[in-house]
C-alpha positions in Angstrom: -85.2 -10.0 7.6 -81.9 -8.6 6.5 -81.1 -11.8 4.6 -84.3 -11.6 2.7 -83.8 -8.0 1.9 -80.2 -8.6 0.7 -81.0 -11.7 -1.2 -84.1 -10.5 -3.0 -83.4 -6.8 -3.0 -86.9 -6.1 -1.7 -87.8 -4.0 1.3 -89.2 -6.2 4.2 -91.5 -4.7 6.8 -91.6 -7.7 9.1 -90.9 -11.4 9.4 -92.8 -13.7 11.9 -92.0 -17.3 12.5 -94.4 -19.3 14.7 -95.3 -22.9 15.6 -98.7 -23.9 14.4 -100.3 -25.1 17.7 -103.7 -26.0 16.3 -102.3 -28.6 13.9 -98.7 -29.5 15.1 -98.2 -31.6 12.0 -98.1 -28.5 9.9 -94.9 -27.4 11.7 -93.9 -23.8 11.4 -95.5 -20.8 9.6 -93.4 -18.0 8.3 -95.2 -14.7 7.5 -93.2 -12.1 5.6 -94.7 -8.7 5.0 -92.9 -6.7 2.3 -92.9 -2.9 2.4 -92.6 -2.2 -1.3 -90.9 -3.2 -4.4 -89.7 -1.0 -7.2 -90.2 -2.8 -10.4 -89.5 -1.9 -14.0 -89.6 1.8 -14.9 -89.2 2.8 -11.3 -92.8 2.0 -10.4 -93.8 0.5 -7.0 -95.5 -2.8 -7.9 -96.7 -6.0 -6.3 -94.0 -8.4 -5.3 -93.7 -11.5 -7.4 -94.9 -14.7 -5.6 -91.9 -16.4 -4.0 -90.8 -19.7 -5.7 -90.4 -22.8 -3.6 -87.4 -25.1 -4.1 -87.9 -28.0 -1.7 -85.2 -30.4 -3.0 -83.5 -30.6 0.4 -86.7 -30.8 2.5 -86.8 -33.8 4.8 -89.6 -35.4 6.8 -92.7 -37.5 6.3 -95.0 -35.8 3.8 -92.9 -32.6 4.2 -94.0 -29.8 1.9 -93.7 -26.0 1.4 -96.0 -23.6 -0.3 -96.3 -19.9 -0.7 -99.5 -17.8 -0.4 -100.3 -14.2 -1.0 -102.3 -13.0 2.0 -103.4 -9.8 0.2 -102.2 -7.9 -2.8 -100.3 -4.7 -2.2 -101.6 -1.4 -2.9 -100.3 0.3 -6.0 -99.2 3.9 -6.1 -102.1 6.2 -5.5 -102.6 9.0 -8.0 -105.3 11.0 -9.7 -107.9 13.4 -8.4 -111.3 13.1 -6.6 -114.3 15.2 -5.7 -116.1 15.3 -2.4 -119.8 15.6 -1.6 -122.0 15.6 1.5 -125.6 14.4 1.9 -126.4 14.3 -1.8 -124.9 17.7 -2.4 -123.3 18.7 -5.7 -119.6 17.6 -5.6 -116.7 19.9 -4.8 -114.1 20.7 -7.3 -111.5 18.0 -8.0 -108.6 17.8 -5.7 -105.3 15.9 -6.1 -104.8 12.6 -4.3 -102.0 14.0 -2.2 -103.8 17.2 -1.2 -103.0 18.9 2.1 -105.4 19.3 5.0 -106.1 22.9 4.0 -106.8 21.8 0.4 -109.3 19.2 1.5 -110.9 21.7 4.0 -111.3 24.3 1.2 -112.9 21.7 -1.1 -115.3 20.6 1.6 -116.2 24.2 2.5 -116.9 24.9 -1.2 -120.0 22.5 -0.8 -123.2 24.6 -0.1 -124.2 22.5 3.0 -120.9 22.9 4.8 -120.0 26.2 6.4 -117.0 25.5 8.6 -115.1 22.4 9.5 -111.8 20.9 10.6 -109.7 18.3 8.7 -107.0 16.2 10.2 -104.5 14.0 8.3 -104.3 10.4 9.5 -101.6 8.9 7.4 
């Protein structure tokens, strides 16, 4: 993990190496989960696909490939409105609103009188 972070200058969340038991001929699987990557202009962007250099790879039909399991999530920004059971929407709230801001927006909807909001980040 530290070697990848140092070599690529990209924050790594976890590295998992495992033997592929279902098909032993496939050898080992390495799964690297990156935390984030600050690209040009200081924006958090998807990490470029790793490039494979297999010049020194030995073994019968030995090969290496890379795969993106899922694309990262970009920086969240903007505003949104809330509604409940086909009601008129609330006023717009920022994406990073506090619990009390979300609670106030929800309680501004006619069909909601009182409620509790909990942040689950």
